C-alpha positions in Angstrom: -4.5 56.3 -4.7 -4.2 52.6 -5.6 -0.7 51.0 -5.3 -0.1 48.7 -8.2 3.0 46.7 -8.0 4.4 44.4 -10.6 5.5 41.9 -8.0 3.0 40.4 -5.5 3.9 40.8 -1.8 4.3 37.6 0.1 4.2 37.5 3.9 5.0 34.6 6.1 2.3 33.7 8.6 3.0 34.8 12.2 3.5 32.4 15.1 0.0 32.9 16.5 -1.5 31.8 13.2 0.6 28.6 13.1 -0.2 27.8 16.7 -3.9 28.2 16.1 -3.6 26.0 13.0 -1.8 23.3 15.0 -4.5 23.4 17.7 -7.3 23.1 15.2 -5.6 20.2 13.3 -4.8 18.5 16.6 -8.3 18.6 17.9 -9.7 17.5 14.5 -7.4 14.4 14.6 -8.4 13.7 18.2 -12.1 13.8 17.1 -11.5 11.2 14.4 -9.9 8.7 16.8 -11.9 5.7 17.8 -11.5 3.5 20.8 -11.3 -0.2 20.9 -14.4 -2.1 22.2 -14.3 -3.3 25.7 -13.1 -6.9 26.1 -14.0 -7.4 29.8 -15.5 -10.8 30.4 -14.6 -12.0 26.9 -12.3 -15.0 26.4 -9.1 -13.7 24.8 -7.6 -16.0 22.2 -3.9 -15.9 21.5 -3.0 -13.8 18.5 -1.5 -15.8 15.7 0.7 -14.0 13.3 0.9 -15.0 9.7 4.3 -16.3 8.6 6.4 -13.8 6.8 7.9 -14.4 3.3 11.6 -14.2 3.0 12.8 -11.4 0.8 14.3 -13.6 -1.9 11.0 -15.6 -2.2 9.0 -12.3 -2.3 11.2 -10.8 -5.0 11.2 -14.0 -7.1 7.4 -14.0 -6.8 7.2 -10.4 -8.0 9.6 -11.1 -10.9 7.6 -14.2 -12.0 4.2 -12.4 -11.9 5.5 -9.2 -13.5 7.4 -11.1 -16.2 4.3 -13.1 -17.2 2.2 -10.0 -17.2 4.7 -8.3 -19.6 4.7 -11.4 -21.8 0.9 -11.3 -22.0 1.1 -7.6 -23.2 3.8 -8.3 -25.8 2.6 -7.9 -29.4 3.9 -9.5 -32.6 4.9 -7.3 -35.5 3.3 -8.3 -38.9 5.7 -10.1 -41.2 7.0 -8.3 -44.3 5.6 -9.7 -47.6 
């Protein structure tokens, strides 16, 4: 006899399934890692960091660029005759 139910049954996965899933995902991530090339015998130059932009300058730059972009997209309505 076939049991037909109006509501589907939902079961939470058990702990062993979740542990297996975590192991598979962990090994997959490890396989995708790359290692840095060896730098032995190579002259190391000091790392120079780019200067950071203060927040106010950054936000004013965004405001200016976005404002001009919006002005470029603005359309004029035809005049009534």
